[in-house]
Phi, psi and omega in degrees: 000135176296128182292329181276007167082041174293124178255000173214137182278276169249131179245126178299152183305328181291341184271314188278311185242352179075035176231160182230198180270131181279146184282342180266155173244151185227147179248107173275161180304140175294319175269098191201166171215157180264128184231148187262152175228092187297322185295317184266359180059048188233153168238125182246153173243130183243131172296116185290337184276328180256336181081015182251138177291132184232010173190157173216151173233122183268131180260092185293139176081009186252000186297127179091358172278153171281114183248139176231135187253138174239119180231128181206111187066229178267004182263125175229118179246148179239127178252118170269101188288349181277312183264334186085015176274131172250130188225157179251138182259142178262094186299332186288326182244004175054052177212173177262123185258347174192163181205155171231140181260140179234146173276153175070047184303331185291335178254024183244141171236133170247130178233149182214149183166149178046040175081009182231154177213147185217149169242135185231125169270098192293339182275314186281331183091015182264146182226127183238124175293140186234149167283113185298333173278321180255353182066002181289148173289144186228108175085187174273151182290155179259132183253116170249179182265117185274166357279148184262157175270176179300130189250159179206166183245136180265183187299337178269013182072012176277131175273124177244132186228112173296130178242087186298323181307326183256355183073029188236167164236118179269144182243147173223127180233119185061031181085002185247136177294141175253189182283118179300145181257123176284127191238345183187195179265156181307135176085001177294152178280108184247148173219152178242138176224136170265114181236127182058029182078004179246149181277131181238116176260127174252123181259107180290331184290312178269001180055061174222142167243142184233116174276127188261147175216194177301119177095348180154219185271127182264315178231134177242124185241122177278125183262167180298144186303335180303335182298322180279332183288323178294149177287162181306134174100344184266355175237134183233150177225151178300131183278354182239189186281152166247147190279338179256196187260003185263141177238112173272139175242138173251115181238091184068237178269005189254133176254119188243125180238125180250133171267106185289349179273315184264341181084010180284155183224135163234154181217131174226136178273110185257165173266096186246146176293156177277065185249179170271099185254147186255179183299130177295157180237147178244129170219111189070226180268008185246146174250127181247126181243111177297131183250094180295336177293317181259349186070035182213175180252125167278139191236126174247126186256112185287340181289320181257353181056047176225151171285123177265178184298141181294155176249113177292139174252287174252340179074013180208156184295142179167172185290153172230139177244134182220138179201156182250128181209140176055031179072030181221149170263126174242134185228125190231140165255109185286350179268359186229168171285000191250146174207180177208147172242134183243137180261179189289345178273351183097351178294152179225154179226129181280152182246139175251101181285345188271004177307121186270340187271063173219159172311127179092347175287173180294328181269359173212068181296157172304129170297142184267124167274184182298326186254017181275132178232021191284135169260107189298336178061066190304327182301333178287345182264011183263134180295147186288331184207144174262359182294141181290148175291146174306144180299146181282126179298141188265352180221161186285147174296159182299145184278114179275171174292137174286123181290147177270159186237155176292130177282148178271157176300144179213153191252353183293163175297143178297148176295136178265122185253148179292149180298136182291134176292131187288146180293138182299154174290153182293130181227175172292161183302146182290150187277349178237167173285123180286159172288159171287157182295149178298162183224179178050047178288126181236126185239133180217123177287153182245159189298327184281005179088001171268174180235125175273122172246110177237164195200177178228137173300146189271000180078205180082217183289176185286126181263151175258348177163190184216141177228149181266145174258122187243150169298153180303142179090347178259158178232159183220144170232143350289173179288337183203141181252127177309155177302322182271012181056254349280352178263114183258065181225128174256144167253117185254141182224161182098001175283167181256131183293135181099345176256136182270148181228148170239155187224167169216162178232130184253133174269121180267153179203160181273120184246086187064236185266009171217170182260132183244177181209151175234129186265146183279176166290163180288148174290171165298142174305133184228137180277160183262013181212161172249162178298147181286164175291170184284141171304153182226178179056046179289130177230159178213130181222139184269130183225168180286004171254354182119191185286129176252117188250135181221161180201166180262141174287149176286164183303316182264061187265008177305126171072019182260139167241163192242153166245125180254128178231125179237129184223143181166216179303329171232160179229158186204137172220138180211133170255164178070030179281133180260336179269192181243021173203151179219140170256127189248108182292337186276353175250113179209054175222130182299141171156193189256129184237145172261123187245120175242123184238121178246127177264124188222150171216194180295350179257355183135203179203164169225147190245134172250141177227165182196153175247131178230145174267122186250124174228142176294163179293147173260128184229153186260133179228144172280162175267134170228175184065017183275001176080203182289159175313327185275346181283161187243134173252147188245148171238127183251164182289325184236173176280066179198128177289359174259001183279183181293138180286124178266317185209148167248126188246112179268151179055048194293338185285357174255012188250157170239148176231157175261124183249126177251339180193171177232168186206137169278121189237215178271163189290135175244127177240118182293145176308326182290354174075008180278132179298335181289348181248019179241137181177183181241010187265134179232144172267135178265116193236168171227131182212126177051041182075357178264141183240124179180202189249136169237141179308144193291346181274356182277305183293140189274064178282155185277056176218160181207138354288152184294337187291348184251146180304147185257015180300150000275003182302312177240124184285157170278141179289151178291153176083000000 
């Protein structure tokens, strides 16, 4: 029985939706996206370049249901979250060709990507592989510890699943579970994003983002402490894939952008309305924040550090769905006829989903073939309202105060804040209009240990210049920025890696016969360093003292410590290493080893990895206990006296052999019956061009008793 509760395996379209295969074929735009119209029970395809609807699929009996579309490559799946029916759309014929019904739709997630598809029962923790074309189950389900977080598939077809209960990210490839990766503590609040094809897990509890790779964590990024301070549900990350390497987080009024490739972080405190805001999306240099309270997109331009003009979607409150596909941002209100598509330059095109003069629409229905049995349900093709939508506001609403939330316990160092400027003495009212306080303070740590702090003038009255308000012990250049800039950026130095700092910028202005100033809000807490690069040049050598592992330090290695993890026939892990080499006495078995070295500082870490074949040293030993000159000593093909004989050595006590490893094999009992000549240990030797195994009491190796492995002096054989 399928653990996720499938109650039907494959249901023909005529059974699930009452549709068959259309006789006509249609060509939809190659650059396009599928959008839902929940009120009409429709799925529409939009040409991304023109913003025009070029095809529709009617989903009979689904009007008013919550629908979710999953589109990747040529596979288009529809999840009816009200009934639990998962169906595949045939884009060529604009119809539903098959579906599978599941129990418990509210606790089920279906994911598709990179040629793979899975259904997850998020509460029970079961993961079932699906055929993405037929939706048939494939293999046995994988059992994880529920409840599960939102899952996604990376560029290598690996399914990644956050498992908060265990503080892990589980992986499934081709329906088989992989080794889970520990990303936090049990019970931590975890979220997953696929960025640039790689899995990125953000731990909101510890304020860390982790980029996963083969074998574990590749990059660890320390985030501003405000992420941990906000309560659960107040920090969001994209639940689906992003086409680039940038991962945007919205934490209260703060926008945090992580580069999954370099591990860099920037944080800007924005003036945002107290609305119902969704997870931000990145396209090009702009970050788009869906605002469900106004039915529009808030736009932040990272190149200019300014809020740009809002993009209208529906112009009224309501749900918004946003995703990036084909280099375009798609934003849809499933409850209205309106959507929008935005390109990389920031230009946008409105979408009218209820257009009928398209294939599959009421004015151009799908032609019925002999096997066509679809009920078009014309009632569902009528607009629900002809009332015009309310006008879209042309300016941003007034900025309310962002509510504060109870902070979580945290272990990082406290933020160092600049000293509060004492209130000026009471004087007469200024004779001039003061400038507004500076806005959009953005702080980003640099690889050289400095912090870039940039801002934007707030407008208002005339400013005479700008100066930065610093914590004690830090310095900034320039000391002052002219009113006309043009570059509104300070470079701050003198910080301690691992310590957070906050800043403010004051606008100065001439107030009668003296200069006054007005101070900005404080910046987000920011570290004064970035994580080091990954170690390189990883080596591994077998020695008589154990495995010797070495690596080259990254260029920015000041204050760095290392974590070493070796896995293979034997395993080893050690944290807090200060040097660039380690000898491991416990590793003395020949074989292939994966070596991972992580360089870390207060801002996080990056991991370098290599696979190395480790073999113990080969040494020459004389033979003893070989009996009389006429006696024969034997060399066998395996670690067994009953295996094929390789060589007979006469007068063995006068001979020498090369020993490269030892192995525990089958029991050997000497004909003399003495216990001292009985045991299971064999030496792997080379003698006169013959290679094989010799019982361990013959080579005069320096260890006792001979029945036991002699590592690390002599390594254990592989296998």
